[in-house]
VOPAGU-2260 file (C-alpha; in pm, 1 decimal, decimal comma):
REM VOPAGU-2260
SITE   aa  ch    i         X         Y         Z
SITE  MET   A    0    9215,7   10285,1   12253,7
SITE  PRO   A    1    9115,8   10643,7   12342,8
SITE  LEU   A    2    9327,8   10813,5   12649,5
SITE  GLN   A    3    9095,0   10917,9   12937,2
SITE  HIS   A    4    9159,2   11245,0   13125,1
SITE  LEU   A    5    8988,0   11298,4   13459,1
SITE  THR   A    6    9043,3   11613,0   13658,1
SITE  SER   A    7    8911,9   11520,0   14010,3
SITE  THR   A    8    9148,6   11375,9   14244,1
SITE  SER   A    9    8832,5   11188,1   14384,5
SITE  ALA   A   10    8813,4   11027,3   14046,4
SITE  ALA   A   11    9145,0   10828,5   14091,0
SITE  PRO   A   12    8970,7   10482,5   14119,3
SITE  SER   A   13    8790,1   10570,5   13804,4
SITE  VAL   A   14    9124,9   10632,3   13652,4
SITE  ALA   A   15    9285,5   10308,3   13810,5
SITE  ASP   A   16    8997,8   10118,8   13661,4
SITE  ALA   A   17    9026,5   10286,0   13327,9
SITE  ALA   A   18    9385,5   10202,6   13312,3
SITE  ASN   A   19    9367,8    9841,3   13418,2
SITE  ASN   A   20    9092,2    9785,4   13168,9
SITE  THR   A   21    9315,7    9936,0   12880,5
SITE  MET   A   22    9603,5    9738,2   12995,1
SITE  PHE   A   23    9376,6    9433,8   12988,6
SITE  LYS   A   24    9284,2    9480,4   12629,9
SITE  VAL   A   25    9628,7    9564,2   12518,1
SITE  ASN   A   26    9759,2    9253,2   12677,5
SITE  ASN   A   27    9478,3    9073,4   12491,4
SITE  TRP   A   28    9575,4    9219,1   12170,0
SITE  PHE   A   29    9943,5    9100,3   12232,2
SITE  LEU   A   30    9829,0    8751,4   12305,4
SITE  ALA   A   31    9611,0    8735,8   12012,3
SITE  ASN   A   32    9920,3    8836,5   11783,1
SITE  LYS   A   33   10142,8    8600,7   11952,4
SITE  LEU   A   34   10342,3    8862,8   12126,7
SITE  SER   A   35   10420,7    8926,0   12493,0
SITE  LEU   A   36   10423,4    9230,3   12708,9
SITE  ASN   A   37   10751,9    9249,2   12931,9
SITE  THR   A   38   10610,0    9361,9   13265,3
SITE  ASP   A   39   10975,2    9403,4   13381,3
SITE  LYS   A   40   11016,7    9689,7   13129,0
SITE  THR   A   41   10649,5    9837,7   13139,5
SITE  PHE   A   42   10616,3   10162,6   13338,6
SITE  TYR   A   43   10339,9   10417,0   13362,5
SITE  MET   A   44   10328,5   10801,2   13490,5
SITE  VAL   A   45   10020,3   10995,3   13618,7
SITE  PHE   A   46    9998,0   11376,2   13517,8
SITE  PRO   A   47    9982,5   11546,6   13720,9
SITE  PRO   A   48   10162,0   11365,7   13996,3
SITE  ASP   A   49    9932,7   11136,4   14204,5
SITE  THR   A   50   10076,4   11200,0   14568,2
SITE  SER   A   51    9835,2   10973,6   14738,3
SITE  ASN   A   52    9975,3   10687,7   14524,1
SITE  SER   A   53    9617,3   10559,0   14489,9
SITE  ILE   A   54    9648,7   10455,4   14120,4
SITE  LYS   A   55    9783,0   10104,6   14083,2
SITE  VAL   A   56    9809,2    9945,0   13740,7
SITE  TYR   A   57    9825,5    9559,5   13679,8
SITE  VAL   A   58    9886,7    9338,3   13389,2
SITE  ASN   A   59    9826,6    8953,0   13448,1
SITE  ASN   A   60    9799,8    9026,8   13829,1
SITE  VAL   A   61   10137,5    9190,3   13816,8
SITE  GLU   A   62   10167,5    9542,9   13939,1
SITE  ILE   A   63   10323,6    9785,6   13694,3
SITE  GLN   A   64   10587,0   10005,4   13844,2
SITE  LYS   A   65   10492,7   10391,0   13861,5
SITE  VAL   A   66   10789,8   10611,4   13746,9
SITE  THR   A   67   10837,0   10994,2   13801,6
SITE  ASN   A   68   11043,2   11016,5   13459,3
SITE  CYS   A   69   11118,7   10811,2   13165,0
SITE  ARG   A   70   11345,2   10867,7   12848,7
SITE  TYR   A   71   11136,8   10824,3   12552,4
SITE  PHE   A   72   11358,8   10866,1   12210,1
SITE  GLY   A   73   11625,5   11044,9   12397,5
SITE  VAL   A   74   11398,0   11302,1   12579,5
SITE  VAL   A   75   11344,2   11278,9   12940,2
SITE  ILE   A   76   10978,1   11326,6   13041,2
SITE  ASP   A   77   10886,5   11371,6   13390,9
SITE  GLU   A   78   10564,1   11371,7   13561,9
SITE  ASP   A   79   10543,4   11757,3   13612,4
SITE  LEU   A   80   10598,9   11799,8   13232,0
SITE  LYS   A   81   10918,5   12003,1   13295,2
SITE  TRP   A   82   11244,5   12000,6   13112,8
SITE  THR   A   83   11463,1   12030,9   13413,6
SITE  ARG   A   84   11578,3   11655,0   13411,4
SITE  HIS   A   85   11609,3   11651,1   13044,2
SITE  ILE   A   86   11840,1   11959,2   13044,6
SITE  GLU   A   87   12050,3   11817,4   13322,3
SITE  GLY   A   88   12098,3   11501,9   13144,9
SITE  VAL   A   89   12193,3   11676,0   12800,5
SITE  THR   A   90   12442,2   11935,7   12983,2
SITE  ASN   A   91   12602,0   11648,8   13174,7
SITE  PHE   A   92   12642,8   11431,2   12854,1
SITE  ASP   A   93   12999,1   11340,0   12795,2
SITE  VAL   A   94   13058,4   11359,5   12432,3
SITE  SER   A   95   13410,7   11182,5   12447,7
SITE  THR   A   96   13275,4   10837,2   12528,4
């Protein structure tokens, strides 16, 4: 499933439609393979940040939580694609525990 990139802020409804369509397909694939998508552990980010909060993503009529950052394989990724939060986390990491 290809990722879609739209640059106009007026295209937010199109981005939301594309994201929801993709999530529908992903969920159908999970169901066809006897898997389930845990919506409590599913998040999404918008690049660059969508300050209007106009993009809502749903799976089985459950709204997926929008986050500003997430940890992926130990690397903190934020919606601004900056390293600040990751560096703060690494420099504050207590090795003795």
